[in-house]
DOGURO-197529 format. One record per residue (C-alpha): residue in one letter; x, y, z. Coordinates in steps of 0.5 Angstrom, whole numbers. Example, Ala and Ser with C-alpha at 12.3 -4.5 7.8 and 13.67 -1.06 7.14 Angstrom:
<pts>
<doti:A, xx:25, yy:-9, zz:16>
<doti:S, xx:27, yy:-2, zz:14>
</pts>
This chain:
<pts>
<doti:M, xx:-9, yy:6, zz:21>
<doti:P, xx:-15, yy:4, zz:19>
<doti:T, xx:-16, yy:-4, zz:19>
<doti:T, xx:-17, yy:-6, zz:12>
<doti:T, xx:-17, yy:-13, zz:8>
<doti:P, xx:-10, yy:-16, zz:5>
<doti:L, xx:-9, yy:-11, zz:-1>
<doti:Q, xx:-4, yy:-16, zz:-8>
<doti:L, xx:0, yy:-13, zz:-12>
<doti:P, xx:1, yy:-16, zz:-18>
<doti:N, xx:8, yy:-21, zz:-19>
<doti:S, xx:14, yy:-20, zz:-22>
<doti:R, xx:14, yy:-24, zz:-29>
<doti:T, xx:18, yy:-24, zz:-36>
<doti:E, xx:12, yy:-25, zz:-41>
<doti:P, xx:15, yy:-28, zz:-47>
<doti:D, xx:15, yy:-22, zz:-52>
<doti:G, xx:21, yy:-20, zz:-47>
<doti:S, xx:17, yy:-15, zz:-44>
<doti:A, xx:17, yy:-15, zz:-35>
<doti:V, xx:13, yy:-13, zz:-30>
<doti:I, xx:17, yy:-12, zz:-23>
<doti:R, xx:17, yy:-8, zz:-16>
<doti:V, xx:19, yy:-3, zz:-15>
<doti:L, xx:19, yy:0, zz:-7>
<doti:S, xx:22, yy:7, zz:-5>
<doti:Y, xx:24, yy:7, zz:2>
<doti:N, xx:28, yy:13, zz:6>
<doti:I, xx:31, yy:8, zz:12>
<doti:R, xx:33, yy:13, zz:17>
<doti:S, xx:39, yy:10, zz:17>
<doti:M, xx:38, yy:5, zz:20>
<doti:R, xx:37, yy:7, zz:27>
<doti:D, xx:31, yy:4, zz:29>
<doti:D, xx:28, yy:-4, zz:28>
<doti:T, xx:32, yy:-7, zz:24>
<doti:D, xx:29, yy:-14, zz:24>
<doti:A, xx:22, yy:-10, zz:23>
<doti:L, xx:25, yy:-6, zz:17>
<doti:A, xx:28, yy:-13, zz:13>
<doti:R, xx:21, yy:-16, zz:14>
<doti:V, xx:17, yy:-9, zz:11>
<doti:I, xx:21, yy:-10, zz:5>
<doti:G, xx:21, yy:-17, zz:5>
<doti:A, xx:14, yy:-17, zz:5>
<doti:C, xx:14, yy:-14, zz:-1>
<doti:A, xx:18, yy:-17, zz:-5>
<doti:P, xx:21, yy:-12, zz:-9>
<doti:D, xx:26, yy:-13, zz:-16>
<doti:L, xx:29, yy:-6, zz:-14>
<doti:V, xx:30, yy:-1, zz:-7>
<doti:L, xx:30, yy:5, zz:-8>
<doti:V, xx:33, yy:7, zz:-1>
<doti:Q, xx:34, yy:14, zz:2>
<doti:E, xx:38, yy:15, zz:8>
<doti:A, xx:43, yy:9, zz:8>
<doti:P, xx:48, yy:7, zz:13>
<doti:R, xx:53, yy:13, zz:12>
<doti:F, xx:59, yy:12, zz:17>
<doti:F, xx:62, yy:7, zz:21>
<doti:R, xx:61, yy:0, zz:18>
<doti:W, xx:56, yy:3, zz:13>
<doti:R, xx:58, yy:-1, zz:8>
<doti:K, xx:57, yy:-8, zz:13>
<doti:K, xx:51, yy:-5, zz:15>
<doti:L, xx:47, yy:-4, zz:8>
<doti:A, xx:48, yy:-11, zz:7>
<doti:R, xx:47, yy:-14, zz:13>
<doti:L, xx:39, yy:-10, zz:11>
<doti:A, xx:39, yy:-13, zz:3>
<doti:A, xx:42, yy:-21, zz:5>
<doti:E, xx:36, yy:-20, zz:12>
<doti:S, xx:31, yy:-18, zz:6>
<doti:G, xx:33, yy:-23, zz:0>
<doti:L, xx:36, yy:-17, zz:-3>
<doti:V, xx:43, yy:-15, zz:-6>
<doti:I, xx:47, yy:-9, zz:-6>
<doti:L, xx:47, yy:-5, zz:-13>
<doti:T, xx:50, yy:1, zz:-12>
<doti:G, xx:50, yy:6, zz:-7>
<doti:G, xx:50, yy:8, zz:2>
<doti:A, xx:55, yy:14, zz:3>
<doti:T, xx:59, yy:14, zz:-3>
<doti:A, xx:52, yy:18, zz:-6>
<doti:A, xx:51, yy:21, zz:1>
<doti:G, xx:46, yy:18, zz:2>
<doti:P, xx:42, yy:14, zz:-4>
<doti:A, xx:42, yy:7, zz:-6>
<doti:L, xx:40, yy:2, zz:-9>
<doti:L, xx:38, yy:-5, zz:-8>
<doti:C, xx:36, yy:-11, zz:-12>
<doti:S, xx:33, yy:-18, zz:-14>
<doti:L, xx:36, yy:-24, zz:-17>
<doti:R, xx:32, yy:-23, zz:-22>
<doti:A, xx:36, yy:-16, zz:-25>
<doti:T, xx:42, yy:-16, zz:-30>
<doti:V, xx:47, yy:-10, zz:-29>
<doti:E, xx:50, yy:-7, zz:-33>
<doti:R, xx:52, yy:0, zz:-30>
<doti:T, xx:52, yy:4, zz:-24>
<doti:E, xx:55, yy:10, zz:-22>
<doti:D, xx:54, yy:15, zz:-16>
<doti:V, xx:54, yy:22, zz:-16>
<doti:L, xx:55, yy:26, zz:-11>
<doti:L, xx:51, yy:34, zz:-12>
<doti:P, xx:53, yy:41, zz:-12>
<doti:L, xx:54, yy:42, zz:-4>
<doti:A, xx:50, yy:48, zz:-1>
<doti:P, xx:53, yy:53, zz:4>
<doti:G, xx:49, yy:51, zz:11>
<doti:Q, xx:46, yy:44, zz:7>
<doti:H, xx:47, yy:37, zz:7>
<doti:R, xx:51, yy:34, zz:1>
<doti:R, xx:46, yy:31, zz:-3>
<doti:G, xx:47, yy:26, zz:-9>
<doti:F, xx:45, yy:20, zz:-13>
<doti:A, xx:44, yy:13, zz:-13>
<doti:T, xx:44, yy:11, zz:-20>
<doti:A, xx:45, yy:4, zz:-25>
<doti:V, xx:42, yy:1, zz:-31>
<doti:V, xx:39, yy:-6, zz:-31>
<doti:R, xx:36, yy:-12, zz:-35>
<doti:F, xx:30, yy:-16, zz:-33>
<doti:G, xx:28, yy:-21, zz:-39>
<doti:G, xx:28, yy:-16, zz:-46>
<doti:A, xx:27, yy:-9, zz:-42>
<doti:R, xx:33, yy:-5, zz:-41>
<doti:L, xx:31, yy:1, zz:-35>
<doti:A, xx:35, yy:7, zz:-32>
<doti:V, xx:34, yy:7, zz:-24>
<doti:V, xx:35, yy:12, zz:-20>
<doti:S, xx:35, yy:13, zz:-12>
<doti:C, xx:35, yy:21, zz:-10>
<doti:H, xx:34, yy:25, zz:-3>
<doti:L, xx:32, yy:32, zz:-4>
<doti:S, xx:34, yy:38, zz:0>
<doti:L, xx:30, yy:41, zz:5>
<doti:E, xx:31, yy:48, zz:1>
<doti:K, xx:26, yy:50, zz:-3>
<doti:E, xx:31, yy:54, zz:-8>
<doti:E, xx:37, yy:48, zz:-9>
<doti:R, xx:31, yy:43, zz:-8>
<doti:Y, xx:28, yy:46, zz:-14>
<doti:E, xx:36, yy:45, zz:-17>
<doti:Q, xx:36, yy:39, zz:-16>
<doti:G, xx:30, yy:37, zz:-19>
<doti:G, xx:33, yy:39, zz:-26>
<doti:M, xx:39, yy:36, zz:-25>
<doti:L, xx:35, yy:29, zz:-23>
<doti:L, xx:32, yy:29, zz:-30>
<doti:D, xx:38, yy:31, zz:-34>
<doti:R, xx:42, yy:25, zz:-30>
<doti:L, xx:35, yy:21, zz:-33>
<doti:A, xx:37, yy:24, zz:-39>
<doti:A, xx:45, yy:23, zz:-40>
<doti:M, xx:44, yy:16, zz:-38>
<doti:G, xx:42, yy:14, zz:-46>
<doti:V, xx:36, yy:9, zz:-44>
<doti:D, xx:28, yy:10, zz:-47>
<doti:H, xx:26, yy:8, zz:-40>
<doti:A, xx:27, yy:11, zz:-33>
<doti:V, xx:24, yy:9, zz:-26>
<doti:A, xx:27, yy:14, zz:-21>
<doti:G, xx:24, yy:15, zz:-14>
<doti:G, xx:26, yy:18, zz:-7>
<doti:D, xx:24, yy:24, zz:-1>
<doti:L, xx:23, yy:29, zz:-4>
<doti:N, xx:21, yy:34, zz:2>
<doti:E, xx:16, yy:35, zz:-2>
<doti:R, xx:8, yy:36, zz:-3>
<doti:P, xx:4, yy:34, zz:-10>
<doti:T, xx:3, yy:42, zz:-10>
<doti:G, xx:10, yy:44, zz:-10>
<doti:P, xx:15, yy:47, zz:-15>
<doti:T, xx:19, yy:41, zz:-16>
<doti:F, xx:14, yy:35, zz:-15>
<doti:S, xx:10, yy:38, zz:-20>
<doti:R, xx:15, yy:39, zz:-26>
<doti:L, xx:19, yy:32, zz:-24>
<doti:A, xx:12, yy:30, zz:-25>
<doti:E, xx:11, yy:34, zz:-32>
<doti:D, xx:16, yy:31, zz:-35>
<doti:L, xx:15, yy:23, zz:-31>
<doti:Q, xx:9, yy:20, zz:-30>
<doti:D, xx:7, yy:21, zz:-22>
<doti:C, xx:6, yy:14, zz:-21>
<doti:R, xx:1, yy:14, zz:-15>
<doti:A, xx:-3, yy:19, zz:-19>
<doti:T, xx:-3, yy:14, zz:-25>
<doti:A, xx:-5, yy:8, zz:-22>
<doti:P, xx:-7, yy:9, zz:-15>
<doti:W, xx:-6, yy:2, zz:-10>
<doti:G, xx:-9, yy:3, zz:-3>
<doti:S, xx:-14, yy:8, zz:0>
<doti:D, xx:-8, yy:12, zz:3>
<doti:D, xx:-3, yy:16, zz:0>
<doti:H, xx:1, yy:19, zz:6>
<doti:T, xx:8, yy:17, zz:6>
<doti:F, xx:11, yy:22, zz:13>
<doti:S, xx:11, yy:21, zz:19>
<doti:S, xx:10, yy:12, zz:19>
<doti:A, xx:7, yy:14, zz:27>
<doti:A, xx:3, yy:19, zz:24>
<doti:P, xx:1, yy:20, zz:17>
<doti:Y, xx:0, yy:27, zz:15>
<doti:Q, xx:3, yy:28, zz:8>
<doti:R, xx:6, yy:25, zz:1>
<doti:I, xx:12, yy:27, zz:1>
<doti:D, xx:16, yy:20, zz:-2>
<doti:A, xx:15, yy:17, zz:-10>
<doti:I, xx:17, yy:14, zz:-14>
<doti:F, xx:16, yy:17, zz:-21>
<doti:A, xx:17, yy:13, zz:-29>
<doti:T, xx:18, yy:15, zz:-35>
<doti:K, xx:11, yy:15, zz:-40>
<doti:G, xx:13, yy:9, zz:-45>
<doti:I, xx:13, yy:5, zz:-37>
<doti:E, xx:6, yy:2, zz:-36>
<doti:V, xx:4, yy:4, zz:-28>
<doti:L, xx:0, yy:-2, zz:-26>
<doti:A, xx:-1, yy:0, zz:-19>
<doti:C, xx:3, yy:4, zz:-14>
<doti:G, xx:2, yy:6, zz:-7>
<doti:V, xx:4, yy:5, zz:0>
<doti:P, xx:4, yy:-2, zz:3>
<doti:L, xx:0, yy:-1, zz:8>
<doti:Y, xx:-4, yy:-8, zz:8>
<doti:H, xx:0, yy:-12, zz:4>
<doti:P, xx:0, yy:-19, zz:5>
<doti:G, xx:6, yy:-19, zz:11>
<doti:V, xx:7, yy:-12, zz:12>
<doti:T, xx:3, yy:-10, zz:18>
<doti:E, xx:3, yy:-4, zz:22>
<doti:P, xx:8, yy:-5, zz:28>
<doti:D, xx:13, yy:-7, zz:23>
<doti:L, xx:12, yy:-1, zz:19>
<doti:K, xx:11, yy:4, zz:25>
<doti:A, xx:18, yy:0, zz:28>
<doti:A, xx:22, yy:0, zz:21>
<doti:T, xx:24, yy:8, zz:20>
<doti:D, xx:20, yy:14, zz:21>
<doti:H, xx:17, yy:14, zz:14>
<doti:L, xx:13, yy:9, zz:11>
<doti:P, xx:15, yy:6, zz:3>
<doti:V, xx:13, yy:7, zz:-3>
<doti:L, xx:11, yy:1, zz:-7>
<doti:A, xx:10, yy:1, zz:-15>
<doti:A, xx:8, yy:-5, zz:-21>
<doti:L, xx:11, yy:-4, zz:-27>
<doti:K, xx:10, yy:-6, zz:-34>
<doti:L, xx:17, yy:-5, zz:-37>
<doti:P, xx:16, yy:-5, zz:-45>
<doti:P, xx:22, yy:-10, zz:-48>
<doti:T, xx:28, yy:-7, zz:-51>
</pts>
């Protein structure tokens, strides 16, 4: 990772017209099997309003582990974890929660169970549907799950939505392209920072993690927070095997 100056992202705020600027972080945390202190420092330094987690703890005392990470990052658990087969949502106290739902996807023989962590939240006068996902390693199943993700967003009955996670596929792949046709690929819409590779954290060489937003949302900036103030290279390498994706979004009032 080359050295560069810190990059500032727009701060969270609510505008007089009811619109809201929020920060959304998507992060595969590898079941918190690495340096959890470094993980909490990275998340806390990004000051997110929403965190779309993949590979949250799913087994022994998983709720306690996820709650500890949320508390140490200055956040609270919104939904997900083992009940969504890994995806989870964390949020700041800015969020007013309307409802949550964890969705398990059909289980293909020989594959891992997958799911979505979903919620509807409000920031100021803006209402938002949110989905965290971790798609299959198998190409055909992954493509089907991409369609299920779009169907889930449509079924949530909210005009504006954010979805993100570990797609296990690069932007040129069919599932990534399918999502980018219906939604904004936030990194492609408003690139922030010089590098968009998210895996692996030790030697990044591919972009397989992304944040998407419906087209009524203004994407202010999106990228890997390599040089965000308070985020250090040693912490990024120690926290997990993925790099996070951070986006600043302006939500229109409902």
